N, C-alpha and C positions, 0 to 999 in steps of 0.2 A: 875621418868619420864620413861615411857615405852621405851624399847630399840629401837623399830622401829622408834620412833620419833628421837632419837639420830642418827640413820642411815640416816635420811633425812636431817641432818644439812648442808650437803654440797650443798644443793639446795637453802639455804638461800642467800639473797642479801641484804646487809646492807641498811636499810632505805626503802626497797622495798618489800622484801619477808621474812616473819618470820614463823617459824613452832613451834606449841605448842600443849598442850592438850586442846581440846575443850570440849563441853558438853559431858557428859558420858565418859570422858577421851579418846574420839576418836581423832586421829591425825587431826589437822586443819592447813590450810595454811592461813596466814593473808597477804593480798596484799595492799600496799599503793602506790598510784601514786600522781602526782601533783594535780589531780583534783577529785580523788575518792578513795574509799576503797572497799575491797571485802573480803569475807571469804569463803573458799572452804574446804570441808571435803574429805578425801580419801575414806570414806565410801560412795560409789555410785558416786565418783568424783562430789560430790553434792555442787553446789554453794548455800550457805546458806544466803548470803547477798551481795548486791551491792548498794552503795550509793554515789552520787555525793556530793562534798563538798558544804555545805550550803543548801542542799535540803533534803526533806523527803526520806526515803529509797525507791528504785525502786522495790525491791524484798521483798515479804511478807514471814514471817516465823511464824508458829503457836507457841504461848507461851507454848502449851502443847505437842509439838513435842517430840517424843522419839528419843533419841540418843543412840542406842544400836545395836549391831550386830544382823542380822537376821530380822531387821525391817526397813522400809523406814523412811526417815526424812520427816516430814509434812511441806510443804512449800518449798521455794527456787526454785531450778531447778532440779527436778528428771530427770534422763536419762532413757527413756523408750526404752528398747531393750531386746530381739529381737521380742517381741510381745506386743500388746497394749490391755489393758483390761484384764478381767479374762480369765483363761485357766484351764480347768478341770485337776485336779491332780497336779497343779503347782501354783506358786505365780502370783498374779496380776501384770500386766505391765512388766513382764520379770525379769531376774536375774541381770541385770546391776546395778540397783539402790540399790541392796542388797549386792553387792560385793565391797570389798576394792580394789580400783584401785591403780596402781603404778604411782608414780610421776617420770616422766622420765627426764624432763628438765625444767628449769626456765631461763628467760632472761629479761633484761630491756634495752630499747633503750635510745637514747640520750635525748628524751623528757620525760623520766620517765615512759613510758608505759610498762606494764609487760605482758609477755606471758608465759603460763604454758602448758605443754604437759603431759597428763595422758594416761595410757594404761590399757585396760582390761587384766588381767592376761591370759596368753596363754592357761592355762589348764581349764578355766571356761567353754568354749563351749564343751570341751570333757566331763567334768563331767556332764554337763546338757544334753548330748547326742544330741548336735546340730552340724551342719557343722562347721568346723574350720574356724575362721575368725580373722583377725587382726583388733582391734577396738581401735582407739585413740580419745581422747577428748581434743581439743585445745581451751584454754580460753585466750582471750586478754582483759586486763583491762586498760581502758583509760577514756576519758570522755564518752565512750560507753562501753557496755559489748558485746563482740563478742564471740560466741560459735560455734564450729565446731565439728561435730561427723562424723568421717571418718571410713568407713568399707571397708575392702578388703576381698574378698572371697578366702581363701586358700585351699578350698576343691576341689576335682575333679568333684563335682556335682554342679548344680545350687543351689543357696542359696536364699530362699525367707524369708523376714523378714519385720517387721514394726519398725519404729523409731519415737521418739518424744522428744522434749525438753519441758518438762511439766512445763512451767514457771508460777509461782504464782506472781502476781503483787500487790504491796501495793497501795491502793486507799484511798482517804479521806472519802468517803461515797458511798456505792454501789448505793444509790439512786441518786447520782449526777455524774454518769459517763455515757458515751456512747461509743460504739465501731464502728468505721467506717472502710470500706474496704471490707465488706462482701456482699454487696447488689448484688442480682441476682444469688447468688451461691446456689447450692443444698446442703442440709444437712440432716443428720439423727438426730432426736430429741429423745435422750435417756431419757429425763425427762418425756416423754410421755409414757414410758413403757420399759420393758427389751429388747424388740426386736428393738425398735427405729421406729419412724414414719418418712417417707420420706417427706420432705418439701422443699420449696425454700424461700430464704431470700428476702423479699419485701422491708424492711426498709433500708433507706440510713444510719441510725445510730441505732444500736441495743442498747436497754436499758434493764438492768437486773431488773426485778420486781418480780421474783419468781425463784424457782429452775431451773437452766439452765445447760444442759449437751448436747452440740451440736458438731457434727463432720461435718465440712464443707469440701466438696470435690473440687478438681481442683482449689484450692485457693493458688496461688503462689505469689500474690502481697502483698505489705505492708499493715499492719493493724495498726490502731491508736486507743489508749484509750484516750478519752478526759475527764479529771478529773476537774470538776468545783470547788471542794473544795480546792484541792491542786494547782489549777490554772496552770496545765501543760498538755502537750500532751506526752504520751509515744508512741514511734514508734517501731514497730516490723517489721524489714526488713528481708526478707527470701530469701534463695537461695537453690534450689533443695528440696523445700518443697511444696507438692501439697495438704496437708491437714492443716486445722486450727481447733483446738479444743477450745471451749469456755465453761468454767465450773464455776459455783458457786452453792454450796449446799443449800443455803438459810437456812431455819429452818426445811425443810421437808425431806431432804435426810439423812438417817441414816448413821453415820460415826463412826469410832473407837474413843477411848477416847483420841486420840492425836490431836483433833481439838475442840476448845471451841465453844459452840453453837452460841455465838454472834460474832465470828470472821468473819462470812460471810460478815459483813458490811464493812470490810476493805480489801477485797481481790477479785481478779478475775483472773482466769487462762485464758491466751491466748497462746495456745501451737502451736509450729511449728513442722511439721513432715510429715510422709507418713504412713497412717494407712488405714486399711480396704481395700476398692477398690483401694486405691493409694499405697498399699504396694509395696515393691521393690523386684525384682528378679535379682540377679547378677550371671552371668556365671562365671566359674572358672577364677581366676586372675582379675576379674573386680572389680572396686571400686565405692564407693558412698560417697558423702560428703554433709551432711546436715549442713546448716549454718543459724544462726539467729543473728541479730545485734540489740541490745536494746539501745535506746537512749531516751532523753527527751528534751523538749523545752517549753518555757512559752506558756500558752494558750492565 
């Protein structure tokens, strides 16, 4: 077993937090609460699964996902930081999802809920020639999945960045879901072309019937995924998030070999963050805290 896993053993909590080798021999944290389970990789501080007892998984993970250094995990909750989308001469969606994060703390409360604190290594921003920032990712696992991405600007200059919790949700059938909470919002439709077409959401409930790649702006309220096959509603509650991204590649978007062509039927991304015109600028010593709370209830 790799030595770095052994060095993490002091974070284990009997019956609640276990650390082991995951896929690709990458270090993995297994969380067990009274009502749910979760798996989180240090690679990208990536939540690979979250499932309530007796329910279908809430988080989708591609069966063909790569688990290797230097490549993102396909599915789960990639952390997008400090930029969103492609960037000339660099990796898509920033360096956070490709970096091995540090596990700083684990704790369990009297109700059996588990909290984990991850930190982006201090030297990552320096190596990437970005302003120095302290970045923590706090995950709380209970009957809900709570995720917080906290950024503090430690540089003497303003720091402008984008962030996004790129959550892949498991659905019964893409043809039997609808997404509520976006009506009236402006969005850029990137499925219409590389530059994106500016549109406005007219429908009370969005249905996915083709390749969908939309960035909704000034969207700070809760979004719901209504899943007719699984007979549940997935709620995405947000704090300090002004952008919502909705994505499904259908069969028309060309993807790497880490996504099976037919998996589009069982997933949809509803992402919480601040991207493009909603990007964040922090003055020196200012902080930002993006939060998303994922829950479900019967339909």
